[in-house]
C-alpha positions, 0 to 999 in steps of 0.5 A: 520495460523501464522500472518507470512504465513499470510503476505508471503500470502498478499505480494504474492496475492498482486503481482500477483493481480499487475503483472497477474490480472491487469496487472499495473506492478508497482513494475517494474517501479523504481518510485515505489520504489523510492517512496515506503520510504515515506509509508514505515517511516509513516508505522514504525512510527505508528506501532512503536506507537501503539506496543510500548504502547501496543495498539496492541501486537502480540503472539510470537510465530505467528511471525518470532520474528524480530522487527522493531520500535517495530513492528513485520516485519510481518507488512512491509508485509502487509503494502506493499500489502495494498499498493501495491494492492490500488495502482494499482487499482487506476492504473487499473481503470483509465486507463479504464477511470475512471476521466482521468482528475480530477479536482478540485473546480467548471468545467467551463461549458463553457471551459469544465476544472476547475477553473474559 
C-alpha cells in the first residue's frame, strides 16, 4: 500500500467515524472549517521542519509528488484524520456525560464549583 492510499483511507475512515459511527457531524459545522486552518499552520510548520531537515524522508514512488512546505500533500490527509477523530471522540464522550462541567483548581465542595 502506498502512502497516498493510506492517507485517503485515513480520511475516509475519519469521515465515517465522524458522520456515521459517532454521529458528531463536526465536518458539517462552519466552526470546524473556520478553526481548522490554525491546526493546518502548525502542521505545515512542523512537517516543513522535519522534512526540510531530512529527519523524515519519503520514497518518491510511494507519494503523489506534490509537496507543501517540503512535506508530501498526503501528510495533510493524515493530519486532518488525526484531528477529526480526536475531536469527534472528545465531543462524543462529552455528550455521554464525561466531565460535563470541567473546572480548574480545587473544587469548592460547599458550592459544587471550582475556584475559591
